[in-house]
ROLUM-343565 format. One record per residue (C-alpha): residue number from 1; residue in three letters; x, z, y. Coordinates in steps of 0.001 Angstrom, whole numbers, padded with zeros to 6 digits, always signed. Layout:
N
+-----+------+---------+---------+---------+
| seq | type |      xx |      zz |      yy |
+-----+------+---------+---------+---------+
| NUM |  ala |       X |       Z |       Y |
...
+-----+------+---------+---------+---------+
This chain:
469
+-----+------+---------+---------+---------+
| seq | type |      xx |      zz |      yy |
+-----+------+---------+---------+---------+
|   1 |  unk | +014577 | -031373 | -009598 |
|   2 |  unk | +014073 | -030176 | -005827 |
|   3 |  unk | +010843 | -028432 | -005128 |
|   4 |  unk | +011283 | -026202 | -002072 |
|   5 |  unk | +010388 | -027468 | +000962 |
|   6 |  unk | +013069 | -028402 | +003741 |
|   7 |  unk | +011382 | -026100 | +006257 |
|   8 |  unk | +008374 | -023839 | +006740 |
|   9 |  unk | +006253 | -026552 | +008356 |
|  10 |  unk | +006255 | -028578 | +005021 |
|  11 |  unk | +003953 | -026156 | +003497 |
|  12 |  unk | +001264 | -027770 | +005510 |
|  13 |  unk | +001985 | -031297 | +004877 |
|  14 |  unk | +000048 | -033177 | +002235 |
|  15 |  unk | +003173 | -035333 | +001554 |
|  16 |  unk | +005196 | -032225 | +000604 |
|  17 |  unk | +002296 | -030986 | -001997 |
|  18 |  unk | +001987 | -034595 | -003155 |
|  19 |  unk | +005578 | -034681 | -004289 |
|  20 |  unk | +005448 | -031113 | -005417 |
|  21 |  unk | +002753 | -031560 | -008033 |
|  22 |  unk | +003970 | -035028 | -009027 |
|  23 |  unk | +007400 | -033723 | -009999 |
|  24 |  unk | +006194 | -030165 | -011441 |
|  25 |  unk | +003876 | -031843 | -013617 |
|  26 |  unk | +000886 | -030053 | -015511 |
|  27 |  unk | +002644 | -026698 | -015587 |
|  28 |  unk | +000624 | -024317 | -013803 |
|  29 |  unk | +001840 | -022850 | -010219 |
|  30 |  unk | +000493 | -019335 | -009347 |
|  31 |  unk | +000591 | -018200 | -005893 |
|  32 |  unk | +000592 | -014275 | -005576 |
|  33 |  unk | -000638 | -013046 | -008771 |
|  34 |  unk | -002731 | -014312 | -011671 |
|  35 |  unk | -006127 | -013590 | -012424 |
|  36 |  unk | -005702 | -010318 | -014716 |
|  37 |  unk | -004181 | -008835 | -011484 |
|  38 |  unk | -006998 | -010496 | -008941 |
|  39 |  unk | -010102 | -009908 | -011145 |
|  40 |  unk | -010852 | -006380 | -010187 |
|  41 |  unk | -011040 | -007403 | -006413 |
|  42 |  unk | -012793 | -010416 | -006838 |
|  43 |  unk | -015480 | -009170 | -009023 |
|  44 |  unk | -016705 | -006941 | -005938 |
|  45 |  unk | -017273 | -009892 | -004121 |
|  46 |  unk | -017981 | -012920 | -006075 |
|  47 |  unk | -021597 | -012686 | -008352 |
|  48 |  unk | -022441 | -015192 | -011108 |
|  49 |  unk | -024922 | -017261 | -008904 |
|  50 |  unk | -022833 | -017797 | -006066 |
|  51 |  unk | -021673 | -021027 | -005144 |
|  52 |  unk | -018371 | -020808 | -004531 |
|  53 |  unk | -015841 | -022971 | -002544 |
|  54 |  unk | -011846 | -022808 | -003605 |
|  55 |  unk | -009578 | -024199 | -000786 |
|  56 |  unk | -006240 | -025363 | -001534 |
|  57 |  unk | -006578 | -024913 | -005350 |
|  58 |  unk | -003561 | -026546 | -006500 |
|  59 |  unk | -002956 | -026632 | -010291 |
|  60 |  unk | -003722 | -022695 | -010556 |
|  61 |  unk | -005747 | -021583 | -013439 |
|  62 |  unk | -007687 | -019039 | -011264 |
|  63 |  unk | -010988 | -021163 | -011127 |
|  64 |  unk | -011011 | -021992 | -014832 |
|  65 |  unk | -010490 | -018376 | -015627 |
|  66 |  unk | -013117 | -017348 | -013314 |
|  67 |  unk | -015556 | -019865 | -015001 |
|  68 |  unk | -014472 | -019100 | -018582 |
|  69 |  unk | -015081 | -015295 | -018128 |
|  70 |  unk | -018468 | -016022 | -016719 |
|  71 |  unk | -017695 | -014398 | -013266 |
|  72 |  unk | -019361 | -017829 | -011844 |
|  73 |  unk | -019419 | -021399 | -012709 |
|  74 |  unk | -020705 | -023348 | -009556 |
|  75 |  unk | -017337 | -023762 | -008251 |
|  76 |  unk | -016040 | -026568 | -005977 |
|  77 |  unk | -012226 | -026772 | -005346 |
|  78 |  unk | -010569 | -029002 | -003042 |
|  79 |  unk | -007248 | -029942 | -002335 |
|  80 |  unk | -004744 | -032513 | -000182 |
|  81 |  unk | -003043 | -033552 | -003032 |
|  82 |  unk | -004551 | -036597 | -004740 |
|  83 |  unk | -002069 | -036091 | -007716 |
|  84 |  unk | -003154 | -032368 | -008421 |
|  85 |  unk | -006871 | -033164 | -008069 |
|  86 |  unk | -006754 | -036009 | -010721 |
|  87 |  unk | -004900 | -033508 | -012866 |
|  88 |  unk | -007305 | -030933 | -012590 |
|  89 |  unk | -010333 | -033323 | -012939 |
|  90 |  unk | -008820 | -034570 | -016563 |
|  91 |  unk | -007926 | -030904 | -017398 |
|  92 |  unk | -011731 | -029807 | -016813 |
|  93 |  unk | -013686 | -032895 | -017779 |
|  94 |  unk | -016136 | -031918 | -020599 |
|  95 |  unk | -015033 | -028216 | -020670 |
|  96 |  unk | -016505 | -027254 | -017513 |
|  97 |  unk | -019517 | -029382 | -016432 |
|  98 |  unk | -020541 | -027215 | -013548 |
|  99 |  unk | -017032 | -027227 | -011654 |
| 100 |  unk | -015666 | -029949 | -009661 |
| 101 |  unk | -012308 | -030944 | -008038 |
| 102 |  unk | -012448 | -033192 | -004595 |
| 103 |  unk | -009921 | -034503 | -002521 |
| 104 |  unk | -010479 | -032950 | +000785 |
| 105 |  unk | -008704 | -031258 | +003820 |
| 106 |  unk | -010041 | -027633 | +004761 |
| 107 |  unk | -009297 | -028548 | +008481 |
| 108 |  unk | -011976 | -031334 | +008053 |
| 109 |  unk | -014616 | -030646 | +005327 |
| 110 |  unk | -017526 | -032748 | +004386 |
| 111 |  unk | -019928 | -029851 | +003178 |
| 112 |  unk | -023186 | -029157 | +004957 |
| 113 |  unk | -023337 | -026036 | +006966 |
| 114 |  unk | -024033 | -022773 | +005143 |
| 115 |  unk | -023313 | -024524 | +001724 |
| 116 |  unk | -021350 | -021740 | +000222 |
| 117 |  unk | -021651 | -017871 | -000578 |
| 118 |  unk | -018012 | -017409 | -001139 |
| 119 |  unk | -014802 | -019543 | +000300 |
| 120 |  unk | -011866 | -018303 | -002073 |
| 121 |  unk | -008476 | -019115 | -000290 |
| 122 |  unk | -005205 | -018119 | -002682 |
| 123 |  unk | -002015 | -018909 | -000318 |
| 124 |  unk | -003375 | -021844 | +001821 |
| 125 |  unk | -003426 | -019398 | +004970 |
| 126 |  unk | +000074 | -018308 | +004290 |
| 127 |  unk | +000872 | -022097 | +003589 |
| 128 |  unk | -000566 | -023197 | +007094 |
| 129 |  unk | +000366 | -020372 | +009432 |
| 130 |  unk | +004045 | -020670 | +009068 |
| 131 |  unk | +004741 | -019716 | +012768 |
| 132 |  unk | +003261 | -018890 | +016090 |
| 133 |  unk | +003616 | -022475 | +017581 |
| 134 |  unk | +000683 | -023610 | +019372 |
| 135 |  unk | -000070 | -026797 | +017133 |
| 136 |  unk | +000111 | -024247 | +014105 |
| 137 |  unk | -002266 | -022029 | +015578 |
| 138 |  unk | -004768 | -024781 | +016635 |
| 139 |  unk | -004656 | -025964 | +013018 |
| 140 |  unk | -005564 | -022197 | +011826 |
| 141 |  unk | -008426 | -022190 | +014391 |
| 142 |  unk | -009738 | -025496 | +012864 |
| 143 |  unk | -009522 | -024219 | +009261 |
| 144 |  unk | -011221 | -021143 | +010519 |
| 145 |  unk | -014167 | -022757 | +011969 |
| 146 |  unk | -014641 | -024892 | +009056 |
| 147 |  unk | -014775 | -021643 | +006747 |
| 148 |  unk | -017057 | -020195 | +009078 |
| 149 |  unk | -019434 | -023394 | +009116 |
| 150 |  unk | -019462 | -024057 | +005443 |
| 151 |  unk | -020292 | -020103 | +004636 |
| 152 |  unk | -023905 | -018665 | +004899 |
| 153 |  unk | -024599 | -015678 | +007028 |
| 154 |  unk | -023635 | -012745 | +004653 |
| 155 |  unk | -021076 | -014821 | +002958 |
| 156 |  unk | -017431 | -013948 | +002189 |
| 157 |  unk | -014149 | -015352 | +003165 |
| 158 |  unk | -011715 | -013956 | +000447 |
| 159 |  unk | -008165 | -014787 | +001629 |
| 160 |  unk | -005284 | -013894 | -001303 |
| 161 |  unk | -002156 | -013280 | +000924 |
| 162 |  unk | +001180 | -011772 | +001427 |
| 163 |  unk | +000034 | -010299 | +004670 |
| 164 |  unk | +002692 | -011388 | +006770 |
| 165 |  unk | +002229 | -009457 | +010231 |
| 166 |  unk | +001331 | -012829 | +012022 |
| 167 |  unk | -000948 | -014096 | +009311 |
| 168 |  unk | -002859 | -010893 | +009147 |
| 169 |  unk | -003040 | -010245 | +012908 |
| 170 |  unk | -004540 | -013903 | +013466 |
| 171 |  unk | -006826 | -013502 | +010413 |
| 172 |  unk | -008383 | -009767 | +011675 |
| 173 |  unk | -008451 | -010808 | +015241 |
| 174 |  unk | -010211 | -014111 | +014770 |
| 175 |  unk | -012909 | -012872 | +012443 |
| 176 |  unk | -013530 | -009402 | +013825 |
| 177 |  unk | -014030 | -010958 | +017553 |
| 178 |  unk | -016883 | -013277 | +015768 |
| 179 |  unk | -018593 | -010224 | +014658 |
| 180 |  unk | -017558 | -010278 | +011109 |
| 181 |  unk | -016813 | -007349 | +008664 |
| 182 |  unk | -013026 | -007329 | +007981 |
| 183 |  unk | -011712 | -005322 | +004924 |
| 184 |  unk | -008290 | -005498 | +003306 |
| 185 |  unk | -007625 | -004698 | -000237 |
| 186 |  unk | -004109 | -004139 | -002087 |
| 187 |  unk | -004037 | -005802 | -005409 |
| 188 |  unk | -002678 | -003490 | -007890 |
| 189 |  unk | +000167 | -005564 | -009251 |
| 190 |  unk | +001625 | -008942 | -009339 |
| 191 |  unk | +002061 | -010918 | -012412 |
| 192 |  unk | +003157 | -014438 | -011058 |
| 193 |  unk | +006221 | -016479 | -011611 |
| 194 |  unk | +007365 | -015713 | -008278 |
| 195 |  unk | +007905 | -012176 | -008541 |
| 196 |  unk | +007337 | -011076 | -004887 |
| 197 |  unk | +008878 | -007570 | -004326 |
| 198 |  unk | +006124 | -007213 | -001361 |
| 199 |  unk | +002460 | -006302 | -002597 |
| 200 |  unk | -000114 | -009046 | -002555 |
| 201 |  unk | -003372 | -008184 | -000592 |
| 202 |  unk | -007076 | -009823 | -000277 |
| 203 |  unk | -008720 | -010204 | +002925 |
| 204 |  unk | -012460 | -010032 | +002664 |
| 205 |  unk | -014215 | -011500 | +005558 |
| 206 |  unk | -017864 | -011072 | +005441 |
| 207 |  unk | -019717 | -013197 | +007895 |
| 208 |  unk | -022581 | -011607 | +010419 |
| 209 |  unk | -024157 | -013102 | +013295 |
| 210 |  unk | -022648 | -012157 | +016315 |
| 211 |  unk | -024393 | -009896 | +018699 |
| 212 |  unk | -023953 | -010905 | +022298 |
| 213 |  unk | -022056 | -008082 | +024288 |
| 214 |  unk | -021097 | -006407 | +021427 |
| 215 |  unk | -017749 | -004955 | +020813 |
| 216 |  unk | -018004 | -002941 | +017831 |
| 217 |  unk | -015685 | -004001 | +015194 |
| 218 |  unk | -015531 | -002595 | +011688 |
| 219 |  unk | -012241 | -003255 | +010071 |
| 220 |  unk | -011342 | -001404 | +006790 |
| 221 |  unk | -008605 | -001111 | +004340 |
| 222 |  unk | -008628 | +000091 | +000575 |
| 223 |  unk | -005166 | +000775 | -000186 |
| 224 |  unk | -005681 | +001561 | -004026 |
| 225 |  unk | -008092 | -000297 | -006257 |
| 226 |  unk | -010414 | +002495 | -006890 |
| 227 |  unk | -010173 | +003863 | -003107 |
| 228 |  unk | -013271 | +003824 | -000727 |
| 229 |  unk | -012740 | +001761 | +002127 |
| 230 |  unk | -010637 | +003796 | +005258 |
| 231 |  unk | -011911 | +002640 | +008454 |
| 232 |  unk | -009482 | +001582 | +011166 |
| 233 |  unk | -009973 | +002003 | +014681 |
| 234 |  unk | -008387 | -001330 | +015835 |
| 235 |  unk | -006879 | -004517 | +014559 |
| 236 |  unk | -003323 | -003043 | +015340 |
| 237 |  unk | -003749 | +000116 | +013381 |
| 238 |  unk | -005120 | -002134 | +010262 |
| 239 |  unk | -001892 | -004356 | +010496 |
| 240 |  unk | +000042 | -001015 | +010976 |
| 241 |  unk | -001370 | +000133 | +007776 |
| 242 |  unk | -000490 | -002897 | +005571 |
| 243 |  unk | +003052 | -002891 | +006871 |
| 244 |  unk | +003124 | +000694 | +005731 |
| 245 |  unk | +002382 | -000103 | +002226 |
| 246 |  unk | +004743 | -003103 | +002377 |
| 247 |  unk | +007353 | -000855 | +003526 |
| 248 |  unk | +006378 | +001326 | +000819 |
| 249 |  unk | +006774 | -001094 | -001876 |
| 250 |  unk | +010200 | -002336 | -000829 |
| 251 |  unk | +011343 | +001398 | -001077 |
| 252 |  unk | +010131 | +001520 | -004482 |
| 253 |  unk | +011653 | -001745 | -005208 |
| 254 |  unk | +015292 | -000701 | -003739 |
| 255 |  unk | +015043 | +003028 | -005714 |
| 256 |  unk | +013869 | +001089 | -009225 |
| 257 |  unk | +016951 | -001053 | -009194 |
| 258 |  unk | +020007 | +000780 | -008100 |
| 259 |  unk | +020926 | +004358 | -007022 |
| 260 |  unk | +020342 | +005519 | -003502 |
| 261 |  unk | +023461 | +005984 | -001376 |
| 262 |  unk | +021737 | +007646 | +001464 |
| 263 |  unk | +018699 | +009908 | +001363 |
| 264 |  unk | +015293 | +008116 | +001602 |
| 265 |  unk | +012144 | +009944 | +003391 |
| 266 |  unk | +008593 | +009395 | +003655 |
| 267 |  unk | +005396 | +011023 | +004648 |
| 268 |  unk | +002481 | +011124 | +002291 |
| 269 |  unk | -000717 | +011609 | +004414 |
| 270 |  unk | -004309 | +012623 | +003848 |
| 271 |  unk | -006604 | +009315 | +003580 |
| 272 |  unk | -009422 | +010837 | +005925 |
| 273 |  unk | -007353 | +012634 | +008764 |
| 274 |  unk | -004258 | +010629 | +008681 |
| 275 |  unk | -002311 | +013623 | +008962 |
| 276 |  unk | +000842 | +014289 | +006958 |
| 277 |  unk | +000500 | +016203 | +003947 |
| 278 |  unk | +003762 | +016245 | +002222 |
| 279 |  unk | +007076 | +014999 | +003408 |
| 280 |  unk | +009782 | +013425 | +000581 |
| 281 |  unk | +013202 | +013188 | +000722 |
| 282 |  unk | +015127 | +011037 | -002163 |
| 283 |  unk | +018279 | +012358 | -003066 |
| 284 |  unk | +020875 | +010788 | -005700 |
| 285 |  unk | +023687 | +012659 | -007132 |
| 286 |  unk | +026729 | +010291 | -008300 |
| 287 |  unk | +028700 | +013384 | -009784 |
| 288 |  unk | +025743 | +014032 | -011957 |
| 289 |  unk | +026287 | +012513 | -015687 |
| 290 |  unk | +022987 | +011328 | -016631 |
| 291 |  unk | +021389 | +012151 | -020123 |
| 292 |  unk | +017893 | +011673 | -021400 |
| 293 |  unk | +016681 | +015000 | -019825 |
| 294 |  unk | +018434 | +015338 | -016165 |
| 295 |  unk | +017561 | +011703 | -014946 |
| 296 |  unk | +014710 | +012942 | -012461 |
| 297 |  unk | +012982 | +015875 | -011344 |
| 298 |  unk | +010728 | +017039 | -008234 |
| 299 |  unk | +011472 | +020225 | -006265 |
| 300 |  unk | +008600 | +022033 | -004348 |
| 301 |  unk | +010022 | +023501 | -001239 |
| 302 |  unk | +008231 | +026888 | -000556 |
| 303 |  unk | +006376 | +027191 | +002501 |
| 304 |  unk | +007985 | +028377 | +005541 |
| 305 |  unk | +011488 | +027709 | +003759 |
| 306 |  unk | +011858 | +024080 | +004952 |
| 307 |  unk | +013970 | +024969 | +007779 |
| 308 |  unk | +016623 | +026415 | +005560 |
| 309 |  unk | +019875 | +024671 | +005716 |
| 310 |  unk | +019565 | +024074 | +001902 |
| 311 |  unk | +016106 | +022512 | +002082 |
| 312 |  unk | +016047 | +021227 | +005758 |
| 313 |  unk | +019432 | +019152 | +006019 |
| 314 |  unk | +020980 | +016027 | +004324 |
| 315 |  unk | +024027 | +018129 | +003072 |
| 316 |  unk | +021926 | +021137 | +001796 |
| 317 |  unk | +019483 | +018821 | -000350 |
| 318 |  unk | +022666 | +016937 | -001590 |
| 319 |  unk | +024239 | +020381 | -002614 |
| 320 |  unk | +020635 | +021385 | -004050 |
| 321 |  unk | +020511 | +018247 | -006218 |
| 322 |  unk | +023989 | +018595 | -007735 |
| 323 |  unk | +023149 | +022343 | -008463 |
| 324 |  unk | +019759 | +021376 | -010408 |
| 325 |  unk | +021892 | +018914 | -012312 |
| 326 |  unk | +019577 | +016086 | -011963 |
| 327 |  unk | +020730 | +012382 | -011050 |
| 328 |  unk | +017583 | +012101 | -008621 |
| 329 |  unk | +015844 | +014738 | -007122 |
| 330 |  unk | +012743 | +014201 | -004843 |
| 331 |  unk | +012532 | +017448 | -002617 |
| 332 |  unk | +008724 | +018031 | -001369 |
| 333 |  unk | +008016 | +019789 | +001980 |
| 334 |  unk | +004545 | +021242 | +002505 |
| 335 |  unk | +003120 | +020935 | +006010 |
| 336 |  unk | +001668 | +024180 | +008127 |
| 337 |  unk | -001489 | +022224 | +009003 |
| 338 |  unk | -002511 | +021623 | +005556 |
| 339 |  unk | -003895 | +024139 | +002900 |
| 340 |  unk | -002831 | +023973 | -000777 |
| 341 |  unk | -004551 | +025687 | -003639 |
| 342 |  unk | -001295 | +026420 | -005956 |
| 343 |  unk | +001529 | +024485 | -007780 |
| 344 |  unk | -000800 | +022966 | -010303 |
| 345 |  unk | -003271 | +021150 | -007914 |
| 346 |  unk | -000180 | +020173 | -005855 |
| 347 |  unk | +001400 | +018910 | -009142 |
| 348 |  unk | -001940 | +016812 | -009809 |
| 349 |  unk | -001707 | +015343 | -006142 |
| 350 |  unk | +001706 | +014159 | -006294 |
| 351 |  unk | +002275 | +013075 | -010132 |
| 352 |  unk | +000813 | +009444 | -009121 |
| 353 |  unk | +003224 | +008823 | -006209 |
| 354 |  unk | +006405 | +010519 | -007238 |
| 355 |  unk | +007000 | +008671 | -010274 |
| 356 |  unk | +007004 | +005431 | -008310 |
| 357 |  unk | +010318 | +006790 | -006879 |
| 358 |  unk | +011743 | +007293 | -010381 |
| 359 |  unk | +015132 | +005994 | -010794 |
| 360 |  unk | +016142 | +003039 | -012852 |
| 361 |  unk | +015674 | +002540 | -016752 |
| 362 |  unk | +013701 | +006072 | -016732 |
| 363 |  unk | +011742 | +005775 | -020322 |
| 364 |  unk | +008192 | +005527 | -020594 |
| 365 |  unk | +006216 | +008798 | -020683 |
| 366 |  unk | +009292 | +010514 | -020027 |
| 367 |  unk | +008528 | +014157 | -019208 |
| 368 |  unk | +009749 | +014958 | -015469 |
| 369 |  unk | +010535 | +018834 | -014455 |
| 370 |  unk | +008649 | +020110 | -011483 |
| 371 |  unk | +010728 | +022807 | -010080 |
| 372 |  unk | +010280 | +025466 | -007260 |
| 373 |  unk | +011699 | +028750 | -006391 |
| 374 |  unk | +010369 | +031669 | -008288 |
| 375 |  unk | +007630 | +029418 | -009679 |
| 376 |  unk | +005398 | +029456 | -006380 |
| 377 |  unk | +004636 | +027625 | -003270 |
| 378 |  unk | +005392 | +030211 | -000911 |
| 379 |  unk | +003010 | +031747 | +001793 |
| 380 |  unk | +002546 | +030854 | +005244 |
| 381 |  unk | -000092 | +032383 | +007652 |
| 382 |  unk | -000453 | +030610 | +010945 |
| 383 |  unk | -001323 | +033621 | +013370 |
| 384 |  unk | -001464 | +031910 | +016789 |
| 385 |  unk | -001564 | +028402 | +018164 |
| 386 |  unk | -001365 | +027357 | +021723 |
| 387 |  unk | +000487 | +025110 | +024084 |
| 388 |  unk | +002876 | +025689 | +026889 |
| 389 |  unk | +003641 | +023708 | +029901 |
| 390 |  unk | +007192 | +023744 | +029455 |
| 391 |  unk | +007616 | +023563 | +025592 |
| 392 |  unk | +004235 | +021926 | +024532 |
| 393 |  unk | +002417 | +023007 | +021287 |
| 394 |  unk | +003555 | +026157 | +019540 |
| 395 |  unk | +002855 | +028563 | +016490 |
| 396 |  unk | +003183 | +031926 | +015617 |
| 397 |  unk | +003303 | +031979 | +011545 |
| 398 |  unk | +004193 | +034544 | +008937 |
| 399 |  unk | +005941 | +033357 | +006070 |
| 400 |  unk | +007517 | +035042 | +002820 |
| 401 |  unk | +011279 | +034336 | +002608 |
| 402 |  unk | +013594 | +035742 | -000169 |
| 403 |  unk | +013322 | +039190 | -002174 |
| 404 |  unk | +009412 | +039475 | -001181 |
| 405 |  unk | +010224 | +040120 | +002465 |
| 406 |  unk | +008012 | +038454 | +005096 |
| 407 |  unk | +009170 | +037185 | +008707 |
| 408 |  unk | +007208 | +036683 | +011853 |
| 409 |  unk | +008296 | +032993 | +013398 |
| 410 |  unk | +007913 | +031282 | +016648 |
| 411 |  unk | +008148 | +027596 | +016077 |
| 412 |  unk | +007822 | +024957 | +018821 |
| 413 |  unk | +006075 | +021939 | +017150 |
| 414 |  unk | +008101 | +019360 | +019143 |
| 415 |  unk | +011075 | +020336 | +017053 |
| 416 |  unk | +009171 | +022050 | +014153 |
| 417 |  unk | +012147 | +022001 | +011833 |
| 418 |  unk | +013945 | +024742 | +013822 |
| 419 |  unk | +012779 | +028421 | +014067 |
| 420 |  unk | +012898 | +029207 | +017727 |
| 421 |  unk | +012691 | +033119 | +017074 |
| 422 |  unk | +012328 | +035424 | +014063 |
| 423 |  unk | +011269 | +038961 | +013251 |
| 424 |  unk | +011206 | +041020 | +009956 |
| 425 |  unk | +008255 | +042285 | +009247 |
| 426 |  unk | +008470 | +046157 | +007999 |
| 427 |  unk | +005411 | +046101 | +005686 |
| 428 |  unk | +006484 | +045068 | +002138 |
| 429 |  unk | +003026 | +043763 | +001309 |
| 430 |  unk | +001772 | +040377 | +002125 |
| 431 |  unk | +000556 | +040490 | +006011 |
| 432 |  unk | -003160 | +041141 | +006245 |
| 433 |  unk | -005532 | +037989 | +005104 |
| 434 |  unk | -003044 | +036339 | +003092 |
| 435 |  unk | -002264 | +036212 | -000853 |
| 436 |  unk | +000646 | +034937 | -003037 |
| 437 |  unk | -000763 | +031268 | -003643 |
| 438 |  unk | +000164 | +029231 | -006553 |
| 439 |  unk | +002103 | +031269 | -008913 |
| 440 |  unk | +003104 | +029533 | -011866 |
| 441 |  unk | +002136 | +031158 | -015330 |
| 442 |  unk | +005164 | +029084 | -016613 |
| 443 |  unk | +007905 | +030625 | -014085 |
| 444 |  unk | +009782 | +028066 | -012109 |
| 445 |  unk | +009292 | +025086 | -013896 |
| 446 |  unk | +006615 | +022569 | -015421 |
| 447 |  unk | +006603 | +019135 | -016244 |
| 448 |  unk | +004668 | +015926 | -015209 |
| 449 |  unk | +004354 | +012466 | -017339 |
| 450 |  unk | +005465 | +009085 | -015741 |
| 451 |  unk | +001795 | +008246 | -016484 |
| 452 |  unk | +000585 | +011045 | -014062 |
| 453 |  unk | -002575 | +011344 | -012414 |
| 454 |  unk | -003531 | +009330 | -009157 |
| 455 |  unk | -003021 | +010418 | -005936 |
| 456 |  unk | -005482 | +011637 | -003240 |
| 457 |  unk | -003471 | +010630 | +000080 |
| 458 |  unk | -002371 | +007172 | +002026 |
| 459 |  unk | +000873 | +006313 | +003047 |
| 460 |  unk | +002178 | +006936 | +006434 |
| 461 |  unk | +005975 | +005694 | +006761 |
| 462 |  unk | +006027 | +005034 | +010625 |
| 463 |  unk | +007367 | +007480 | +013132 |
| 464 |  unk | +008513 | +010942 | +012494 |
| 465 |  unk | +010645 | +011428 | +009468 |
| 466 |  unk | +009004 | +008061 | +008244 |
| 467 |  unk | +010956 | +005631 | +006220 |
| 468 |  unk | +014530 | +005786 | +006895 |
| 469 |  unk | +017904 | +005399 | +005632 |
+-----+------+---------+---------+---------+
């Protein structure tokens, strides 16, 4: 039985969906995640007394589960397939008296103006906006205009989407230019039968009256379920932030299935400033015979030593992983612009993210070694920062090397992984104003569980070390 469309344009065809649901029968078809994954986000924006319109409802169980769990009951579902509307009417008759199913096209709806508090769209925009052709964009403009018309001021348009770049860009630009507040949530997980590798997102567009002459745009992203919204300065930056999350999901999917032939790298950044805080390199060692205790480890590079051959080059990191005797080693470099409280706080920060980079088949709750040199995170003190018209920004810093020796270094930030000049300090003690941070009472190794604490940083996978292989 052939259910796939002949081309992307068929996704917007009523004839295709009529044939699809007639052939599929009564088995529910869930686009982009089921109710348990979507529920935490939907509960934030749907109140029990809201009048909700679900566009392109299909035979998804989402509306029924919203009704049955008490999230809301006044729900109107519309679709362009007569077969699916008839099927859904039969399925809910007598069980959900306040919910209805109506044969209607989202591009031309019969509802009065400002009739709903919420419009919910699960995959419909993605099905219509399949390309950037003028005819397609015109259809999307008609859809958005109808959604805007039937929503009250203060109402929310919730759009569940895979957030392809052209889809997200179109939605963000259209509604932000109309003066709406735009927020993008990443859904925690996807339980749909399609098993998409890419994460699912929910765009939340809140309707406000457009103020003539106002150019202010409120654009936000919530990359984790419990996160506070992060303000984005432009639609382009919001699209980039979503793309970073998608790249990271692809990377994790790749690493969870097969060994990594080449080294992968990424930056983890502060949420508020967006500045890189950690640089991670994932290194697999095919020569290491895997056992329960040597599958995976995290190695913290002491501050100031990230430029050494063993830590700063691909060959060096490969030798480090083989010498440590682990099948997969994630090396973690600390950035000079950041402050770190010690090994324990770094472990708490990193545990939620590094476990997403674990090798395939790692048992649940496996204890993963957390390694360092000498059990501490090293010492780095920036003595002077300035800028030269010839070489750009530079720093003079004191760092701790081997055998408790201290060195003063000059580093041009345009090539921050290369030490321009270095002199050993004669004093055997740490330079004034510094202290040995992060000394681990357990020595050179602690452990983290596969179920570690959450992270406190955002992903930054573009540019710099970025996402590369």
